[in-house]
Structure formats: structure tokens, C-alpha cells
N, C-alpha and C positions, 0 to 999 in steps of 0.2 A: 892129781890127788883128789879123791872123792871125799867130801865132808859127809859125816854120818848124820845129817839132819833128817828129821821126820816132819818138821813143821816150821813155817815162817809166819811171823807176826808183824803186820804192817801198822805203823802209825798212820793217822789220817791227815790232819792238817800239817802241811809242809812236805808230805810224801805223796799220798793219793790225791789230795786236794791242795790247792794253794793255801797259804796262811791267810787269815781273815782279820782277826782282832788286831794284830800288830800294825797292819796298814791303817786301820781306823784310828787307833791310838796316836799314831804318828801325825795324822791329819789334824787332830783336835787338841792334843795335850802335849806340853813339853815333857821331855824325858823324865825328870825327877817326879813330876806329878803323875805321869803315865805309869811308872813303876809302882807308885803307892796305890793308885786306883786299881790297877790290875791285881795287886795283892789283896786289896780289900773287897773287890767285887768278882773278878774273873776266877780267882782261885776258889772261893766259896761256891760259885756257880758250878764250876767243874766238879766239885765234890757233892753237889746236890744240897748244899746248905742254904742256898737261896734259889728261888725259881728263875727260869729264863725270863719271865715277864718282869720280875724285879730287877734283874740284871740290865735289861734294855731300858727300863724306866729310869734307873739311876744313872746309867751312862748318858741318857738323853738330857738329864738335868745338867750334867757337866758340859754338854755340847750345845745346850739351848735348843733342843728339839724334842719331838715326841718319840716315844718308844718305837712306834712303827717306822719312823724315819730312820732310826738307828738300825733296825733290823733290815730295812730295805737297802741301806748303804752296805751293810755286811754282805748281803746277797750280791752286790756289785763286785765284790772281791773274790767270789767263788769261781774257781776254774779247776776242772778235773785234769789230772795228768794221765792222759789216755795210754801213754807208753807204760806207765806203772800198772795201770789197770790190766792192760794186755799181758804184762809179765805175771801178774798175780793169777790171772786166768790160766796161763800155761803151767805155772807151778802147781795150781790146784788139780791138774790132771795126774799129778804124781805124789803130792805132799798135802798135808793139812795146811791151810792158809787162813789165818785169823786176822782180825783187825782189833787194835786196842787204841782207844782215843780218849783224850781229855776234852770233854765237850758237854754242853747241855744237850739233853736227849732230843728235844723237839727240833732244834735247828739242824743238828747232825742228821737225824733220820729223814728230814725233808730233803736235805742235799742228796742223800742216798737214793731216795725215791725219785726225785726229779731227774737224776742222772743215770737211772737204771742200774744201780750198783748192788741192789739187793741180790743175795744168792751167790755172790762171788766169795765172800768171806764167811767162815764158820769156825768158831763163834765170832760174834761181834760183841766186844766188851766196852761199855761206855762208863766213863768215870762218874758221871752224875747219878747214874743208876746204881753203881757199886758203892757210892759214897767213899771212894778212895781214888786217888789220882797218881799218875806217874809223877815223880820217880819212886813213889812208895812201893816197897817190895811186895806188899800184899796184892796189889792189882795184877802184877805179873804172875804171881802164884795162882790167882783165880783163872787167868786165861790158860795157864798150863793145865790146871785141874780139868777145865772144860774140854780141852783137847785130849786129855788123858795121854800126855806126852811128857817124858822126863825133861827136866830143865836143860840138861846137857845136849839134848837133841833138837832144841828149838833156837831159832835165830830171830832176834828183834831188829827191825829196820826202822830207824827214827832219825829225823833231822836234828834232834836236840841231843848233844853229847851227854847231858845230864841224865836224860832218860835212858840212854844206853848203859850208863853206870848203874842205874836202878835195875835194869834187866840183868846185868852181870851180877849184881848183889843177890839176885834170885837164882843164879846158876846158869843163866842163858848166855849164849853168844850174842854179839851185836855188831851191826854195821851202821855208821853214821851216814845217812843218805845225803848225796850231793846231786845226783841226776839219775834218770832211768838208765842212761847209757853206761854210766859208771857202775851202777848196781848190777846190771847184766854182766859186765866184765868181771866183777868180783865173784859173782855166783858161778860164772863159767869157769873161772880159775879154780874154784873150789869143787868143781865137778857136779854142781847142783843142777845144771841144765842138760846134762847128758841124758838122752832118751826122752826128753820132754817133747811130746808131739807138737809140731808146728813151730818149734824154735829154730831160728837160723842164726848162726854165729857170724 
């Protein structure tokens, strides 16, 4: 059965790239405090309400280190899932392939640059630039508008089930990401990989 998708929207952290902030928080803060600090700092940073510099400075105060040390440690957690990147490239030969991320713009864009990911996704929608973050419905509507694709023809791929619910509230379909292999199997079952050049089932 062929799914009538025209576009795929990938999450970044947890799908294309490893998670970063959660690992750092687990290292330095107990869970109750971690939840509170993430809500007070990471959430506003993702929405562009505080700067990336302010985020790292305040996190450094909690961990007893300089902002640059925090940022350097975050870099240590960055790992690109090349199987997902390869799949996105193959899908891009037939479909619109976008990226939607909750992130501070500077850190995210530097990851993209260092790992030669620019040009794979179009559009790239960043929460801190939009001043709205997943799972708010508005940010899904913005990526749909920029792709000029009806919501019912777009599929959101995200490791966070809450973000999939947000996409569904905007009329999109969604898959909770577990692994590149599992994602390929699901897309193959839905007929999305038929005729994609270079794909081998």
C-alpha cells in the first residue's frame, strides 16, 4: 500500500543527531533539579527568549564551570546518525525533506556546518528563530507553509511522542523514531521507498 506523502519532516536531536542536553543534565544535576532547570533555561532558549550565551552561562553556574566549558562538553555528546542522513538524502530525490528542531540557532547551525549537513533539508525550521517550539501547533504549521504541502501529505519523524502528538494536532501523520533500520522498514511498508534511487531493501 502506497502512502500519499509529499513531504517528510525530520527532528534533529534524537533522530539526525544524538541527544546532547539530556546527557549533560544527567551528569551534573539530579532529576528533580534537572527538570526545573530545563524548564527555566532550555525551554526559553529554544524559543529564543534567552540567548545561547545566557543559556551556557547559567548552566555553567549550576555546574561550577565557565560557559565555554559547558559548550565544549555539549560538543562531546554530538554524534550524527549517518544512516538517517543517508535515508533523508534518498527521500530527497523524490519528496520534500525538511528539518524541524527545538534548538538554539548558533549551536545547531555549527553542528550542521561541521558535519556537512547543509543542503540536505529544505526548509530548516529552528525554534529559537521562530520563537515557537514543538509541540506547539504553530511551528508545524510554519514548516508546512514553507514546504507548501498540505498537512495530510506530510509525515513528522521525531523521537519524542509528545512532539508527534503536536504534529498530529496540526493534521500531520507521525512516526516515533526508534532507529534508522526501523524507520526504513516502516517507510518501506508504507510504499514510500519504492522507486527511490539507490535504495536497497
